[in-house]
N, C-alpha and C positions, 0 to 999 in steps of 0.2 A: 911750515905753513900752520896757520891756526886751524881749529876745527871747522870754522866757517869757510875759509878759503880752500881747504882740502875738499870739503863737501861740494863746493862750487866747481872745482876742477874735476872731481870724479863725476858729477852730474853732467858736465859738458862732455866728458869722455864717453859716458854711456848713461842715458837718462832713465835707467831702470833700477828700481829699488827692490831687492829681494826681501820679502817678509817671511821670516822663518818661524812662523807660529807653531808652537808645540815641539820645537827641537830640543834635544837634551844635550848637556855639556859634552858627553862622550862622542856625539855625532857632529858637533858644531864645526870643528876645524876642517874635517874632511869635506863636509858639504860646502863650507865657505871657500875652500881652496878650489873645489870643482866649479863653483859659480864664477870665481875670478878667472879660471881657465877659459870659461865661455865668454868672458868679456865684461861681466858685471863688476861694478866698482863700489856699490853701496849695499850694505847688508844691515837689516833691522831684525832684532830679536824682541818680539813683544813681551811685555812683563807678565802676561798671563801664560807664559810657557814654563815648563819645569826648570827651576833653578836658573832663571834668565841671567842673573848677574854673573854667574860662573861661565855661562856660554859667551856672554859679551867679553868677559876678561880673556878667555881663551882665544876668541876670534881676534881681539885687538892685538894680543901678543903675537899670534901666528901671522896675521896679514900685514901688520905694521902700516907703512905708508902706502901700500898697494891698494888699500880700500878704506872707505869710511865705514866704521862699525857704530851702530846706534841702537837705541832702545825704542820700542813702540808701545802703544797703549799706556803712555805716561800721563797720569791724570792729577798728580799732586806735586807741589814744589819740592817736597822732601824726596820724592823719587828721582828728581833731577840730580840731586846731590849724590844719591846712591849710584846711579848709572855712570855719573862722571867719575866717581871713585873706582868703578869697575873698568874704566878705560874707554867708555863711549864718548864720541864727539858729535853725536847727532841725537836729537830728541824729537820723536814723532808722536803726536797726540791724536785721539779721535775727535777732539772738540777744541773750541777756541777758548782757552783759559789764560787770561792776562798774567796771572801769577806764575803759571808754568812757563809761559813764553819769556817773561822777564827773568826768571831764575836761570833758564837755559842761556839766554843771551848774556847774562851777567857772568856766566862761567866760560864764555867764549866758545860755546857750542852752537851748532846749527839748529835752529828751531823750525820745525815743519808741522804746524798745527792743522787739524782738520777743520774744514769750513763747508757750508752748504749754500749760504746766501751771500750776496755782496756786502751786507751789513757785517756779517761775521768775518768776511775777508778783510775789510778795512779795520775792524777792531784788532785783528791779528797783526796786521802790518803796522798799525800805530803802536802796538805793544812791543814790536821789535822782531817779528817773524822774518825769517830769511827766504822762505818759500811757503807755498800753500798746498794743502792736500784736499782736493775735491772728493768728498766722501759722504755717503756711499754712491759710487758711480751707477749702481743698479737703479737709482732714482734720479740720476742726473744725466740727461742725454747730451750728445755733442752740441745740440742746439742751445741747451742751457749754458754750457761752457762758452759757446760763442757769445752769448749775451753778457756773461760775466767779463769776458775779455774786452768787450767794448768799453768797460769802465775801469778795469784794473790797470795799474801802471804796467806798461808793456814789458819792462825788464823783470817783473816778478815771475819766478818760475811757478807753474801750476802742475802738480802731479795728480793724476787721476787714479783713484784707488777704489776697488770693489769689483770682484769677479771679472777682472780683465783677462782676456785671452789674446793670443797673437792676432787673431782676425779682427778683434774689436778696436785695435789701436788706430787704424788709419783714419776713421771718422773723427776721433778725438784729436788726432794730430792736425787734421785740416781745420779744426775748430780753435786751435791755439794751445793745445796741451804741450807742455814742455817734456813730460815724461810720465812714467807710470809706477805705481806700487804693485808688485806682483805677489799674490798670495797662493791660494790653493792650486791654481793652474801651473805654478812653478814648483812649489814644494808642499808636501803633506807629511805629517809626522811618520817617521819610519822609512821614508824614501831613501834610496841609496844615493851616494854622491854621483854615480853615473847617470841615474835617472834625472836628478836635478840638473846636471850639466847638459843633458840632451834637451830638456825643456827650455833651459836658458838659451841655448843656441837657437832654438826656434823663435824665441822672442827677439833675439838680437837680429836674426835674419829678416824677420818681418818688419822690424823697426827700420832696417836699411831700405826695404822696399817702400815703406811709407815715406821716408825722407826723399826718395827719388820720384815719388808720385807727383 
């Protein structure tokens, strides 16, 4: 599978993205394996973490085809090439940058840029984005997402990111969210693999309840 098709398959299997901001290379594999045990299949290491390229490389080697490993907080085209060389197959950005999206797509990697308005969403899609990240969710209610969904192509995945808790997911799912990026409510620097696994299971369980609602 290509990076894009693997991302799409893993998103379909579990539409939750683990954002491991602040993780260190020595912790990355144990935490990544714990999250996979809980059912998560997409792991993002933000570039403002300590030695993020080494964490990405270790995760990619350890998890292989079991998970999509990507980089977050990617803001420059040159960083796209760096994370690709480390083994990432997913690039997540906080903003809509045509050059970052084009560089990502050109390397066969999945592009998930951040957006906040319909204008930004369509700019991202025209540039080649494979999914959209509604960010920050703290300023975007489920009603806002519902309005976006009225004009966005139905097949485009929208991931909601920003202070997401298990209890917050249901309203966004009913408004058309495909999935979520999970930050501090899932993992904080220094957390043990067991703690991350337990929180991940809460999210997966709540997601199942939302799907049945």
